[in-house]
N, C-alpha and C positions, 0 to 999 in steps of 0.2 A: 612666812609660814614655817612652823616647826614640824619638819618631816623627818629629819635625820635620825631621831631616836625611835621612830616607829618601826614596827616589824616589816619584813619584806614578804611579798606574795609568792606562793609556789605556782601561780597560774599565769606567769609571764612566759610567752613563747617568742624567742628571738630568731626571726627569719631574715634578718638584714643581709645575710650572706647567701641566701637561697637563690637558686637560678630562677629568675623571673623573665624568661624569654617571652617576647611579645609585650614587654613592660612599657614604662612610660618615657623611655629615652628615644627621642625622635631626631632624624636628620643627623646633625652634628653632635648628637649626644646631649642636647639641652633637655632640661627637665621642666615640665609645666608646674608652676607653683601657684601662689595666690594670684599673681598677675594673670596667669593663664586661666584661672577660674573666672576672673572678672571678664576676660575677653569672651570665654565660652558662654557665660551668662548673658553678656550683651547680645551676642549673636542669637542666643536662644530666645531672648525677649523679642527681638526684631522679627525672627522667622517663625517662632512657635515650635521649633524643633526641640526634641528631648536633648538636654545637655549631655547625657551619657552617649547618645548617638553621635553627637558632634565630636566627642572625645574619640570615639571609635573611628570616625572619618579622618580625624587628624592622624591617628595611629596608622591608618591604612593609606595615607597620602603618598608615601614613598615605599612601596612594597619591595623595591629592589635594594633598599638601604638596610644593611644589617643593623639589627637592634641589639646593642650590646649593653649588658647590665654590669656595672662596675661593683665590686665588692664594697660593702659598707665600710666607711672609715671609722674604726673603733677608737676615736680620739678620747682624750680625757673628758672633754665636754660631753660627748655622746654617752659615755659610760656613766657619767654623773646623772645625765638625764634618764638613762635606763634605770638607775638606782632610784631616782625620784619617782618615776612611773610605778615601779614595783612597790614603793612605800605608799603611794596614794591608792593604788589598787588594793593593797592589804587593808587600808583604812575603809574603803568602800565595802570590803568583805565583812569586816568586823561590825560596821554600822548596820548594813542591810541584813546581815545574819541575825542580828538582835532585833531589828525594827520590823522587818516584814512579817514574821510570825504574829506580831501584834495585830496585823491586818488579815490574818487567816491564811497566809501563804508561807511555805518554807522557802528559804533563799538558796538558790543554786548558784554557786560561784562560777562566773564566766571566765573564759580565757581572754587574755589580751595579747595580741600578736603585733610585734614590732616588725616592720618591713621597710624596704627601701625601693622607691619607684613604683612598683606594681606588686600585686599579690593575688593569689587565687583563693576565693572563699566559697562557701556554700551558696552565696548569693551571686556568684559569677566572678569574672575578672574585674579587679578594681585598681585604680591608679591613684598615686598620691595627690594628683590634681583635684580629686574629689574631696580631699580632707579626711579626717578621722571618721570612721563609721562603725555602726553595729550591724551585724548580720544575724537576724533571728533564726536563720536556717541552721547555723552551727553554734549559736550562743557565744559568739566571739566578738570582741572589739578589735578593730584594726587601726594601727597608728604608725605613720611615718614621722619620726622625730623631727624631720625637717619642717614639719608644720609649725612647731614651736618657734622656729626662727622666722618663718613667714608671718606668724601671728604677731610677733613683736616688731619685726623690721618693716613690714609692709602694711600691717593693719594697726600698728601703734598700740598693741595690747601686750605689754610685757609684764613680767613678774611671775613668781612660782605659783601663786594662787590663781592667776589667769590660766595657767596650764592645767592646774588641778580642776578648775571649772570645766575645761574641755573634757577631761576624763570623766568627771562626775556626770556630765550631760550624756555621754555615751552609755555609761552604766545605767543612767536613768531610762534609756531605751530598753535595756535588758530587764529592768524592773517592770516596764510596761509589757514586755513580752511575757514575763512570768504571770502577770496579772490578767493576761488575755486582752489587754487594751489594743495592742498592736494588730492582732488578728481581726478584731472587730472594725478597726479603722480601715485596714486594708480591704476588707470585704465591702465596706461602705464606699470606699473610693472607686471600686470597680463598678459600682452602680451609679456613680455620679458623673456629672459633667466635669470638664477640666477645671473650671473655675471653682466648683464646689469641692472637687478633690483637692485642689490647692488649699482651700480653707481648712479641710480636715487635716492635711499635712501640717499646716501651721499650728493647729491646736495640739497635735501630737508632739511637735517640737517644743512648744512652749511648756507643755507638761514635763518634758524631759529637763528643761531648764529649771522648773520648779523642784523636781526631784533632786537635781544637783544641789539646790539650796537646802533641801531637807537633809541630804547626806552631810553637808557642811555643818549644819546646825547641830546634829547629833554627834558628829565626829569631834567637834569642838568641845562639846559637853564631856565627851569621854576622855579627852586628853589635852584640852586647851591648845589646839594646834594653830589657832589664828593669832596673827600679830597685827599691829597697827598698819593700816593701809591694805590689808589683804582683801577685804570685802570690796573695796574700791577697785582693786585689780580685776576681780571677777566680773564686776558690773561693767567695767570698761571693756572687757573681752566680750561680754554678751552684746554690748552696743556695737562693737566692731564687726560682728558677724550678722548683724541685722540685715534683712533683705534690702531695706531702703538705703542703708549705708553702702552696700555692695553695688546697687544700681547706680547710685550717685558716683561712686568711684569709677564705674564703667562709662560715665558720661551720658547716662540715660535718665530720662524722666522717671520719677518714682511711680511704679505701677502696682498698687496694692493687690489687684486681682491676680497678679503673677507670683505673689509671695508664696514661698513653700516652707519658710522657717519662722517668719514673723519679723516685725519691725524692730529696730533697736530699742525703742521705748517699751514694747511689749516684752521683749526678751529680758530686759533689765527688771521690769515689773514682776515677772513671774519668778525669776531667781530670788528677788528680794522677799517675795511672799514665802517661798520655801525656807530660806535661811532664817527669817524672822519667826515663823510659826512652827516649823519642824513637823508638820502634819500632812500626810499624804492626802487627807480629805480636803485640805485647803488648796490642793493642786488640780482641782477639777476644772480644767480649762474648757471642757465641753459643755459645762452648764450654761444655759442661756440666761 
């Protein structure tokens, strides 16, 4: 992926050294990563408990143990990753700033917050174990750079465009928020059974995958950023974070009714539609 010659975004907020007391370091200071996510998901599938509640229970398991947050290590690697994120974020700004008005909406540039371990957002306290996320309450994307290491090391999805796909997916949620899709889905989820709410969540996530593809399609047209193997990296990342793949990694039987993000096949499929067609109208995952 050719990203070094791109401009850098002014909307990157670096909070890696911020005090995140009550954060994600437990007991001896260990951090929950992808392995922790898999364990939490496994318990959630078996018990039916909200995985966020389980994370809170883990955090409160040792109330007498001081929770210390270490300053982020600003290594050469992490600073290069920060530079990469800033470049990709700028590319999403340029692409959506041009593209979204064609669909009748102006694009509002979101902030992207880098954090370590835990962070406070308008959507509440969040931990790196949850992975990158978008908060519609403050129009910000939150990312712990350690996720990229987990993505490659534990999920086998390496490469710069795999990381770019992750960012593009979260920005896709921002586009959904601007278009009013997120609010409609949230309202429908409140009126639905758990199974149907999960189905709606899957459709929303798959659409964000498609929007990530739409961004990549137009960004590549704008400045030929894609190199050989890049698309395969993104598709591999989409497969790696499929619900069925995570369930299998947790040693559980695949349970489609509990999916919240979509199967590996579905996530790959919708990203490919987005990058091949470059059209938001082609990303209507809600169409029966």
